C-alpha positions as CSV (number, residue, x, y, z in Angstrom):
1,M,20.3,-5.7,-9.8
2,S,19.3,-8.8,-8.3
3,I,16.0,-10.1,-7.9
4,V,14.5,-12.3,-5.0
5,T,11.9,-13.8,-3.8
6,D,12.1,-15.3,-0.3
7,T,9.6,-17.9,0.7
8,R,9.0,-15.5,4.1
9,L,8.3,-12.5,1.9
10,A,5.9,-14.6,-0.5
11,G,4.1,-16.4,1.8
12,G,0.4,-16.4,2.4
13,A,-1.6,-14.6,5.1
14,A,-1.7,-17.6,7.6
15,A,1.9,-17.8,7.4
16,A,2.8,-14.4,7.6
17,L,0.3,-13.6,10.3
18,F,2.3,-16.5,12.2
19,G,5.4,-14.8,11.5
20,L,4.6,-11.0,12.4
21,S,2.9,-12.1,15.9
22,A,5.9,-14.3,17.0
23,L,8.0,-11.7,16.2
24,L,6.3,-9.3,17.9
25,A,6.3,-11.3,20.9
26,G,10.5,-12.0,20.3
27,T,10.8,-8.3,20.2
28,A,8.9,-7.6,23.4
29,A,12.6,-7.5,25.6
30,Q,13.4,-4.4,22.7
31,A,10.5,-2.3,23.8
32,Q,11.6,1.1,24.5
33,D,10.9,3.3,27.7
34,C,9.9,6.7,26.0
35,A,7.2,9.5,26.8
36,N,5.1,8.8,23.5
37,R,4.5,6.1,21.3
38,G,1.2,7.1,20.3
39,Q,0.0,3.9,18.5
40,L,3.6,2.6,17.6
41,D,4.5,-0.4,18.6
42,A,6.6,-0.9,21.7
43,M,9.8,-1.3,20.1
44,Y,9.5,2.4,18.6
45,C,9.4,5.9,19.9
46,D,7.8,9.2,18.7
47,A,9.5,11.6,20.8
48,N,8.4,14.7,18.1
49,E,4.7,13.1,17.9
50,D,4.8,13.1,14.2
51,L,3.3,9.8,14.2
52,V,6.2,7.7,12.7
53,A,9.3,6.1,14.7
54,D,11.6,8.0,15.6
55,T,15.4,7.5,14.5
56,P,17.6,5.6,17.1
57,S,19.3,8.2,19.1
58,D,21.9,5.3,19.7
59,P,24.5,4.6,16.9
60,S,24.9,1.2,17.4
61,K,21.3,0.7,16.8
62,L,21.6,2.5,13.2
63,S,21.6,0.4,10.2
64,N,23.9,0.6,7.1
65,P,23.6,-2.4,5.1
66,D,25.9,-2.9,2.1
67,T,23.1,-4.4,0.1
68,L,19.8,-2.8,0.2
69,V,16.6,-4.5,0.1
70,F,13.5,-2.9,-2.1
71,A,10.1,-4.0,-2.5
72,Y,6.9,-3.0,-3.9
73,T,3.6,-3.6,-2.8
74,P,2.1,-6.9,-3.6
75,V,0.6,-7.3,-7.0
76,E,-1.3,-9.9,-9.0
77,D,1.4,-10.8,-11.0
78,P,5.2,-9.9,-9.3
79,A,6.8,-10.9,-12.4
80,I,5.5,-8.1,-14.9
81,Y,7.1,-5.6,-12.0
82,E,10.4,-7.0,-12.1
83,D,11.3,-5.4,-15.2
84,I,9.3,-2.5,-15.2
85,W,11.3,-1.2,-11.6
86,E,14.7,-2.2,-13.4
87,P,15.4,1.0,-14.7
88,F,15.0,2.4,-10.9
89,I,16.8,-0.1,-9.0
90,A,19.7,0.7,-11.1
91,H,19.3,4.5,-10.3
92,L,19.2,3.5,-6.7
93,E,22.4,1.7,-6.9
94,D,24.3,4.7,-8.4
95,V,22.9,7.3,-5.9
96,T,23.3,5.3,-2.8
97,G,26.8,3.4,-4.0
98,K,25.2,0.0,-2.8
99,D,23.8,-3.1,-4.4
100,V,20.8,-3.5,-4.0
101,Q,18.1,-6.3,-4.5
102,F,14.1,-6.4,-5.3
103,F,12.1,-8.9,-3.3
104,A,8.4,-9.7,-4.9
105,V,6.2,-10.2,-2.4
106,Q,2.8,-11.4,-2.0
107,S,1.1,-10.5,0.9
108,N,0.9,-7.1,2.8
109,S,1.5,-8.7,6.3
110,A,4.7,-10.6,4.5
111,E,5.7,-7.3,3.7
112,V,5.5,-5.6,7.0
113,E,7.3,-8.5,8.6
114,A,10.1,-8.2,6.6
115,M,10.6,-4.7,7.4
116,R,10.4,-4.8,11.0
117,S,12.7,-7.6,11.3
118,G,15.3,-5.7,9.7
119,R,15.4,-7.7,6.3
120,L,14.0,-4.6,4.1
121,H,15.0,-1.3,4.1
122,I,12.6,0.5,1.5
123,A,9.4,-0.4,0.5
124,G,6.3,0.5,-1.1
125,F,2.9,-0.2,1.3
126,S,-0.4,0.4,-0.2
127,T,-2.5,2.8,0.7
128,G,-4.6,0.8,3.7
129,P,-1.3,-1.4,4.9
130,T,0.6,2.0,5.4
131,P,-0.7,2.7,8.4
132,F,-0.1,-0.9,9.7
133,A,3.9,-0.8,8.2
134,V,4.1,2.4,10.2
135,N,2.9,1.3,13.8
136,L,4.0,-2.3,13.4
137,A,7.4,-2.3,11.4
138,G,9.0,1.1,11.9
139,A,8.5,2.8,8.6
140,V,8.9,6.0,7.2
141,P,6.6,6.9,4.6
142,F,8.5,10.1,2.4
143,A,7.7,9.8,-1.1
144,I,4.6,9.3,-3.3
145,M,4.4,9.2,-7.2
146,G,3.2,12.4,-8.7
147,S,2.7,14.8,-11.4
148,E,4.7,17.5,-12.4
149,D,2.9,19.9,-10.5
150,G,3.3,17.5,-7.6
151,R,-0.5,16.5,-7.2
152,F,-1.2,12.9,-6.5
153,G,-3.7,10.3,-5.7
154,Y,-6.4,8.4,-6.7
155,K,-9.8,8.1,-6.3
156,L,-12.5,5.3,-4.9
157,Q,-14.8,4.1,-8.3
158,V,-18.3,2.1,-8.1
159,Y,-17.9,0.2,-11.6
160,T,-21.0,-2.0,-13.0
161,R,-21.9,-3.3,-16.4
162,K,-23.7,-1.1,-18.8
163,D,-26.5,-3.4,-19.0
164,S,-26.5,-4.2,-15.3
165,G,-29.6,-1.9,-14.3
166,I,-27.4,0.0,-11.8
167,N,-27.6,3.9,-12.2
168,E,-26.7,4.8,-8.9
169,M,-25.8,4.0,-5.2
170,A,-28.9,3.0,-4.1
171,D,-29.4,0.6,-7.2
172,L,-26.8,-1.8,-5.4
173,K,-29.6,-3.0,-2.4
174,G,-29.6,-6.5,-2.9
175,K,-26.8,-6.5,-5.3
176,R,-23.6,-8.9,-4.9
177,I,-20.9,-6.5,-4.8
178,A,-17.1,-7.4,-4.6
179,H,-15.3,-5.7,-2.2
180,T,-10.8,-6.8,-2.5
181,S,-9.8,-7.2,0.9
182,P,-10.4,-6.4,4.8
183,T,-7.6,-4.3,5.0
184,S,-7.8,-2.8,1.5
185,N,-8.7,1.2,1.4
186,S,-10.8,1.8,-1.6
187,G,-11.7,-1.7,-1.8
188,N,-13.3,-2.2,1.4
189,L,-12.4,0.6,4.3
190,A,-14.0,3.6,2.5
191,P,-17.1,2.0,1.2
192,R,-18.0,0.6,4.6
193,A,-16.8,4.5,5.8
194,L,-18.7,6.6,3.2
195,F,-21.4,4.5,1.5
196,P,-23.7,4.6,4.8
197,G,-23.6,8.7,4.0
198,L,-24.6,8.0,0.1
199,G,-27.6,5.4,1.7
200,V,-26.3,2.2,0.9
201,V,-24.5,0.3,3.9
202,P,-22.2,-2.7,3.2
203,E,-23.5,-6.3,3.8
204,Q,-26.9,-4.5,5.2
205,D,-28.1,-3.2,2.4
206,Y,-25.8,-5.7,-0.2
207,E,-23.8,-8.7,0.2
208,V,-20.2,-8.6,-0.1
209,V,-18.2,-11.0,-1.6
210,Y,-14.1,-10.4,-1.3
211,S,-12.6,-11.2,-4.6
212,G,-9.4,-10.4,-3.4
213,S,-7.9,-7.8,-5.6
214,H,-8.8,-4.8,-7.4
215,D,-8.4,-6.9,-11.0
216,Q,-10.2,-10.0,-9.8
217,S,-13.2,-7.1,-8.9
218,M,-13.0,-5.5,-11.9
219,L,-12.5,-8.8,-14.3
220,G,-16.0,-10.2,-12.3
221,V,-17.6,-7.1,-12.8
222,V,-16.9,-7.7,-16.6
223,A,-17.8,-11.3,-16.5
224,G,-21.0,-10.4,-14.6
225,D,-19.7,-12.5,-11.8
226,Y,-20.6,-9.4,-9.5
227,D,-22.6,-6.7,-10.0
228,A,-20.7,-4.2,-9.1
229,A,-17.8,-3.4,-7.3
230,P,-15.9,-0.3,-5.7
231,V,-12.0,-0.7,-6.8
232,A,-8.9,1.8,-7.3
233,S,-9.0,4.3,-10.2
234,E,-5.2,3.8,-10.7
235,V,-5.7,-0.1,-10.3
236,V,-8.3,-0.3,-13.5
237,D,-6.6,2.8,-15.5
238,R,-3.8,0.3,-16.1
239,M,-6.1,-2.8,-16.8
240,A,-7.8,-0.8,-19.4
241,E,-4.1,0.2,-20.9
242,R,-3.1,-3.1,-20.7
243,D,-6.7,-4.3,-22.9
244,L,-7.6,-6.6,-20.0
245,Y,-11.2,-5.2,-20.2
246,D,-13.2,-3.1,-22.6
247,P,-14.2,0.2,-20.7
248,E,-16.9,0.4,-23.2
249,E,-18.8,-2.7,-21.1
250,V,-18.4,-0.7,-17.9
251,K,-19.8,2.4,-16.5
252,I,-18.7,4.7,-13.5
253,V,-22.1,4.7,-11.0
254,W,-20.1,7.1,-7.9
255,E,-16.6,8.3,-7.5
256,S,-14.8,9.8,-4.4
257,D,-12.3,13.1,-3.6
258,P,-8.7,11.3,-4.5
259,F,-6.9,9.4,-1.7
260,P,-3.1,9.1,-1.5
261,T,-1.9,6.0,-3.4
262,T,0.9,3.9,-2.5
263,S,3.7,4.6,0.2
264,Y,7.2,4.6,-0.5
265,T,9.2,4.2,3.1
266,Y,12.5,3.2,4.5
267,A,12.7,1.6,7.8
268,H,13.4,4.1,11.0
269,N,16.7,2.6,12.0
270,L,18.8,3.3,8.7
271,D,21.4,5.3,9.0
272,P,20.8,9.4,8.7
273,A,23.0,9.5,5.7
274,L,21.7,7.0,4.1
275,V,18.5,8.2,4.4
276,E,19.0,11.2,2.5
277,K,20.8,9.1,-0.2
278,I,17.8,7.5,-0.6
279,K,16.0,10.5,-1.1
280,E,18.0,11.7,-2.8
281,A,17.4,8.8,-5.2
282,F,13.7,9.0,-5.5
283,F,13.5,12.5,-5.9
284,S,15.9,13.0,-8.8
285,F,14.7,9.9,-10.7
286,D,13.2,11.2,-14.0
287,F,10.1,8.7,-15.3
288,A,10.3,9.8,-18.7
289,G,10.7,7.0,-21.4
290,T,11.5,4.3,-18.4
291,A,9.2,1.3,-18.2
292,L,8.0,2.7,-14.5
293,G,6.5,5.7,-16.3
294,E,4.8,3.2,-19.2
295,E,3.2,1.4,-16.4
296,F,1.9,4.7,-14.0
297,S,0.8,6.8,-16.4
298,G,-0.1,10.4,-15.2
299,V,2.8,10.4,-13.0
300,S,6.2,12.0,-14.0
301,K,8.1,11.9,-10.3
302,F,8.2,10.9,-6.8
303,V,6.8,14.1,-4.3
304,P,7.3,14.2,-1.0
305,V,4.8,13.4,1.6
306,T,4.3,12.8,5.3
307,Y,2.3,10.2,7.4
308,Q,0.9,12.5,9.6
309,K,-0.5,15.0,6.8
310,D,-1.6,12.5,3.9
311,W,-2.5,9.7,5.5
312,A,-4.6,11.5,8.3
313,V,-7.7,10.8,5.4
314,I,-6.8,7.2,5.7
315,R,-6.8,7.0,9.3
316,E,-10.0,8.3,9.9
317,I,-11.8,6.0,7.5
318,Q,-9.6,2.7,9.2
319,K,-10.6,4.3,12.8
320,A,-14.3,4.6,11.7
321,N,-14.3,0.8,10.6
322,G,-12.8,-0.1,14.0
323,V,-9.3,-0.8,12.7
324,E,-6.9,-2.2,15.5
325,Y,-2.8,-2.0,14.0
326,T,-2.1,-5.7,15.2
327,P,-0.9,-8.8,13.1
328,Q,-4.8,-10.1,13.4
329,G,-6.0,-6.8,11.7
330,L,-3.4,-6.8,9.2
331,A,-3.5,-10.1,8.2
332,K,-7.4,-9.5,7.2
333,E,-7.0,-10.1,4.0
């Protein structure tokens, strides 16, 4: 396995926005004439109406690279995840018979741009950015980390310090609350869609401050920089396991029903035979005893998902927030 950081993949949001916008404009000539594409970009078609890009029917447009490029969703410290993903990358190489490069990405926009341009073949996209990857980059979600019985998901949780005086959602009024980034599902979009029904409207009833990540939101709450923060349960659980904060100092004010976690996707134009090998690698990987299994506690395998069914709740949340699947919408982070 080789691990590479591409400057285009690791660029900031502004650079990634420019790159993706230019890429969209530059590929306009490749627009397909098809009867249905839904919200997909003009490069893609959706004849079977499953909401993801169809595999090209022209064999000359299929991709079967000698080296597969894999990226995991942007994280606070990409270096940590290089070692964590190593056993899976080795398994992916064994099953597919391909060399695999792991790319460390630092922005959702750069990750989407890389798949759209053909430089990224397999990728994990965070919950909120997944619809952008599907519609702008032709990503096809097929797997998610789950438990032995096939269950998966995480919860939106609202954390505050135990001594904050905040005991219920109504107590957030007049406070300084950390959201993560505009495109984040649990860190921003879900709170904006769900909190009004709980009697509190973001930016109307409390001040929204973007922290940049779930990690920073949680650490800011612990430090007293923010009064409270909506965060993803899976992130704060991993932070606690690394002793990055003391769970005894905080409490949960409210939590949601489960949302899907990171989607694992392949580029829509990969050769179908290669796609089957990729799926085989994911679904045959055993988390037990690996760094990946230790990092993502509570999961033991990859389980099948579809974008149409399993991201329906996310699309509804984004629709309620007026989200448009454009480079400009993706770059709001």
